C-alpha positions in Angstrom: -9.2 -4.8 -51.2 -6.7 -4.2 -48.4 -4.0 -1.6 -48.2 -1.4 -4.2 -49.1 -3.0 -4.8 -52.4 -2.7 -1.1 -53.4 0.6 -0.3 -55.0 1.8 3.2 -55.8 2.0 4.2 -59.4 5.4 3.7 -61.0 7.2 6.8 -61.8 8.0 7.3 -65.5 11.5 6.0 -66.0 11.8 7.6 -69.4 12.4 11.2 -68.4 13.7 13.8 -70.7 17.2 15.3 -70.2 17.2 18.2 -67.9 17.4 21.7 -69.3 20.8 23.4 -69.4 19.8 25.8 -66.6 18.6 22.9 -64.4 20.8 22.4 -61.3 20.7 18.6 -62.0 23.0 19.1 -65.0 25.9 19.9 -62.6 25.9 16.4 -61.0 27.7 14.5 -63.7 30.3 17.3 -64.0 31.4 17.2 -60.3 33.7 14.1 -60.3 35.5 14.9 -63.6 36.1 18.6 -62.6 37.3 17.5 -59.2 39.8 15.0 -60.7 41.1 17.5 -63.3 41.5 20.2 -60.6 43.7 17.9 -58.5 45.6 16.8 -61.6 46.3 20.5 -62.3 47.6 21.2 -58.9 49.8 18.1 -59.1 51.1 19.4 -62.4 49.9 16.4 -64.3 47.5 18.4 -66.6 47.8 21.8 -68.3 46.5 24.8 -66.3 43.9 25.8 -68.9 42.3 22.3 -69.2 39.3 23.5 -67.1 39.0 27.0 -68.5 35.5 26.4 -69.9 34.0 25.6 -66.5 35.9 27.7 -64.0 36.1 31.4 -63.4 39.4 33.3 -64.0 39.9 33.6 -60.2 39.7 29.8 -59.7 42.0 29.3 -62.7 44.5 31.7 -61.1 44.3 29.8 -57.8 45.0 26.5 -59.5 47.9 27.9 -61.5 49.5 29.2 -58.3 49.2 25.8 -56.6 50.6 24.1 -59.7 53.6 26.5 -59.7 54.2 25.5 -56.0 54.1 21.8 -57.0 56.6 22.4 -59.8 58.9 24.2 -57.4 58.7 21.4 -54.9 59.4 18.8 -57.6 62.4 20.8 -58.7 64.0 21.0 -55.3 63.0 17.5 -53.9 62.4 15.4 -56.9 59.0 14.3 -55.5 56.6 12.9 -58.0 53.0 12.3 -56.8 51.5 8.9 -57.6 49.3 8.8 -60.6 46.4 6.9 -59.1 43.5 9.1 -58.2 40.0 7.9 -57.3 36.9 10.2 -56.7 34.5 9.0 -54.1 31.7 10.3 -51.9 30.3 12.9 -54.4 27.6 15.0 -52.8 25.5 17.8 -54.3 23.3 20.4 -52.5 21.1 22.7 -54.6 21.1 26.1 -52.8 18.7 27.7 -55.3 18.0 27.6 -59.0 21.3 29.4 -59.8 23.7 27.9 -57.2 24.8 24.4 -56.4 27.4 23.4 -53.8 29.2 20.1 -54.2 31.9 18.1 -52.4 33.8 14.9 -52.9 36.7 12.9 -51.6 39.7 12.2 -53.8 41.8 9.2 -52.7 45.4 8.7 -53.6 47.5 5.8 -52.5 49.2 7.8 -49.7 46.5 10.4 -48.8 43.0 11.6 -49.2 41.8 15.1 -50.2 38.5 16.8 -49.6 37.3 19.1 -52.4 34.4 21.5 -52.1 33.1 23.6 -55.0 30.4 26.2 -55.7 28.7 26.2 -59.1 26.8 29.2 -60.3 24.7 29.6 -63.4 26.2 32.4 -65.5 25.0 33.6 -68.9 27.4 31.1 -70.6 26.4 28.1 -68.4 27.4 26.6 -65.1 30.8 27.7 -63.8 32.8 26.8 -60.7 33.2 30.1 -58.8 34.8 28.8 -55.6 37.0 25.7 -55.3 38.6 24.6 -52.1 41.0 21.6 -52.0 42.3 20.2 -48.7 
């Protein structure tokens, strides 16, 4: 038997769902939370729509930026395009209780970079830092 005849064992594709405190549970939440955060600052979504997954400090930051958007819209009449596509989602597990993630949000006239830090709290995973460029 040669080395080419030996094949590695197949990993079991039927894996159980990760536990709620597993950092892998954050991955499917990154893109939807990023999209909703940008929709909040564009004043297309209510400010409390992410209240279950963000801290009060992040909610206050989003509310402040949404108020600036409303003020800009009132003075200039600018309405942002509704198309928004999330691409380039990346996740980095810092430790068992901290995950850092980033993604790019593309609009027809611009692209935004979004970085967030998720921390495991007693009530589940929460975004504790959110930076939108």
